[in-house]
N, C-alpha and C positions, 0 to 999 in steps of 0.2 A: 657904190650902187649895189644893192642886193639883187640876187637872181632867184628865180623859182626853179632852177634846174636841180638835177639829182645831187644829193650829197655825196661827196667823195670821202671815203674812209680809208685810213691807212690799215693795211693788214696787220694782224697780230704778229709781233716779232717772233722769229725762231732764233733761240739762243743756243750756243754750244756750251754745255756744262759737263766737264769731265768726259769729253768725247761723245756726249749724247745730245741729240737735237731735241730741244724743248720748245714746243709751241706755247708761248706765254700769252694766254687770252686776257683781253682787256676787261676790266670790271663792268663796263657799260655795254657789253655785247649781248647777243641774244641769250635768253635763259636756257640753261641745261634742264629741260623739262620732259625728256623722253627719248625714245629710239631715234626719231628723225633728227633731233638736235645732236645726238651723239654721232650719227652718221655724218652730219655736216662737219663736225669737228674732226672726225676720223679722215674724211676726204681732204680736208685742209691740211692735216698733218702729213698724210701720204704725199700730197702734192708738193710739200715743202720739206721733205726729208726729215720729219720730226718723229722721234720714237716715244716721246712723252707729251701729253697734253696737260697743261697746268691751267685749271679753271678756278677763278676766284670764287670763294664760297658764296659771295653775294649774288652770283649768277646761277646758283643752284636753287631750284624752286623748293618751297616748303614741302610739297608732295614727295619729292625725292627723299627727304629725311623721314617721312612716314613710311616705314618699310612695308606695311600692309598694302600700300598702293602698287607695289611691284615695280615702280619706276626705277629705283636704284638698281635692283637686280637686272632689269632689261638693259639699262644704260651700261652697267658694268659688263654684262655679257657681250655686248657689242665690242667693247674695248679688248676684252680677252680673246674673242673670236678673231679680231684683226691683229692681234699681237702688238697692241699698243698699250702703253701705261697711261693711267689717268691719275692725276693728282688734284684733289680738291684742296685748295690752298686758302686758309683763312680761319677765322674763329667760328667754330660750330658748337661751342660749349653749351649754349642755350639748348640746342637740339639734343645734345648728348645727355644733359642734365634732366631733360624731360622724358627720356626713354631709355630704360635698361637695355632693351633689345638693340637699340641703335648704338649704345655705348659698347656692348659686346661685339656688334657687327663691325664698328670702326676699329676696335682693338684687333679683331681677327684679320680684317683686310690689311691693316698696317703691318701684320707679320709677314705677308706675302710679297711678291715682287711686281704685281700688276696694278693694284689699286691702293692709293694712299690718301689719307686725310691728314694734312699737315698744317701747323699753325701759321706758317709764313713761308716766303720764298727761300729764306735762308735755310730752313729745315729741308726743303727740297734739294737745295745745293748740297747740303750735308749728306742726305740720303744717296744722291747720285755719286758723291765723292766715295762713299763706302761701297756702293754696289755697281756703279757704272751703268 
């Protein structure tokens, strides 16, 4: 018998990879579309002892990838301010192919230690193996 009660959701898992807590966000969760969404993820990470938030690329809105909107910068600044790492995990090649500025931006951020754009979760595992 079906009920009309509230849906119960399982929280995103926190995995330990190479001694680092990683909040692995589900693909069907709320979109990463601005500062408020970033703060929700940051609060979840802090409450669950995660140092990295891994967000599937499909949860990141189109506007995030259009750098002129400022959304990417605002979201990333929140993560840096709270000293959490953000990994956007998945295929963003169509976005990168459409924008030289985004391609350069992704390349530069991947050189640092706070924000990463990675093709898959195995790449995040490898990055954490190398850097902790």
